[in-house]
C-alpha positions as CSV (number, residue, x, y, z in Angstrom):
1,X,90.9,107.0,66.1
2,X,93.1,110.0,65.7
3,X,91.2,111.9,68.3
4,X,91.5,109.0,70.8
5,X,95.2,108.8,70.2
6,X,95.6,112.5,70.6
7,X,93.8,112.4,74.0
8,X,96.0,109.5,75.2
9,X,99.2,111.2,74.0
10,X,98.2,114.5,75.7
11,X,97.4,112.6,78.9
12,X,100.9,111.1,78.9
13,X,102.6,114.5,78.3
14,X,100.6,116.1,81.0
15,X,101.0,113.2,83.5
16,X,97.2,113.1,84.0
17,X,97.4,109.8,85.8
18,X,99.9,111.0,88.3
19,X,97.9,114.2,88.9
20,X,94.6,112.4,89.2
21,X,96.0,109.8,91.6
22,X,97.6,112.5,93.7
23,X,94.3,114.4,94.0
24,X,92.2,111.3,94.4
25,X,93.1,107.8,95.7
26,X,96.7,108.7,96.5
27,X,95.8,111.1,99.3
28,X,92.8,109.2,100.6
29,X,94.6,107.3,103.5
30,X,96.0,110.5,105.0
31,X,92.7,112.4,104.6
32,X,90.7,109.7,106.2
33,X,93.3,109.2,109.0
34,X,93.6,112.9,109.8
35,X,89.8,113.6,109.8
36,X,88.4,110.6,111.5
37,X,90.9,109.0,114.0
38,X,91.4,110.2,117.5
39,X,94.7,111.9,118.4
40,X,96.0,109.1,120.6
41,X,96.3,106.6,117.6
42,X,97.1,109.0,114.8
43,X,100.9,108.2,114.9
44,X,100.2,104.4,114.5
45,X,97.4,105.0,112.0
46,X,99.6,107.4,110.0
47,X,102.4,104.7,109.8
48,X,99.9,102.1,108.8
49,X,98.3,104.4,106.2
50,X,101.7,105.2,104.7
51,X,102.6,101.5,104.6
52,X,99.4,100.5,103.0
53,X,99.6,103.3,100.4
54,X,103.2,102.5,99.4
55,X,102.4,98.7,99.4
56,X,99.5,99.1,97.0
57,X,101.5,101.6,94.8
58,X,104.3,99.0,94.7
59,X,101.8,96.2,93.8
60,X,100.4,98.2,90.9
61,X,103.9,99.0,89.7
62,X,104.9,95.3,90.0
63,X,101.8,93.9,88.2
64,X,101.2,96.6,85.6
65,X,103.5,95.2,82.9
66,X,102.3,91.6,83.6
67,X,98.7,92.7,83.2
68,X,99.4,94.7,80.1
69,X,101.1,91.7,78.5
70,X,98.0,89.7,79.4
71,X,95.4,92.2,78.1
72,X,95.7,96.0,77.9
73,X,91.9,96.4,77.9
74,X,91.5,94.0,80.8
75,X,94.2,95.8,82.8
76,X,92.4,99.1,82.6
77,X,89.1,97.4,83.3
78,X,90.6,96.0,86.5
79,X,91.9,99.5,87.4
80,X,88.5,101.0,86.6
81,X,86.8,98.4,88.9
82,X,89.1,99.3,91.8
83,X,88.4,103.0,91.3
84,X,84.6,102.4,91.3
85,X,84.9,100.2,94.4
86,X,87.0,102.9,96.2
87,X,84.5,105.6,95.2
88,X,81.6,103.4,96.5
89,X,83.5,102.7,99.7
90,X,84.1,106.4,100.3
91,X,80.5,107.3,99.5
92,X,79.0,104.6,101.8
93,X,81.4,104.3,104.7
94,X,83.4,107.5,105.1
95,X,81.3,110.1,106.9
96,X,81.1,113.8,106.0
97,X,83.3,115.7,108.5
98,X,82.7,119.3,107.4
99,X,81.6,121.3,110.4
100,X,81.6,118.3,112.8
101,X,83.7,117.8,115.9
102,X,85.8,114.7,116.4
103,X,83.3,113.4,119.0
104,X,80.5,113.7,116.5
105,X,82.5,111.8,113.9
106,X,83.4,109.1,116.4
107,X,79.8,108.7,117.3
108,X,79.1,107.8,113.7
109,X,81.2,104.6,114.1
110,X,79.5,103.5,117.3
C-alpha cells in the first residue's frame, strides 16, 4: 500500500497526467489533421479539431468531481476505457503516413 501511495504522490508532483495527455491524446486532433487532410480544408478542420479538443477537455473537467463522488475506481475505469477505445481507433482507422505523399494517404480513404 505504501508503494502504491508513493507512486500516486510522485505522479501528482511530476504532473504525469498532464504530460501523458499532452504527448498522447491531447495532441491527436492536430496530428491527424495536419497529416491526413488536404490543404484546402485544413483551416476549417483545424478550427473543428481545436473546438472538439477543448470541448472534451471541458467535459472531463466538468464531470471529474461528479464521477469521483460516485466512484473513484469507476471514474478511472471509464477514463481507461476511453483511452483503450482511442488507441484502438488510431490503430485501426488512422493510416501510417511516414514516407507517403498526401495523395497516397487520401487514396487510403477512398
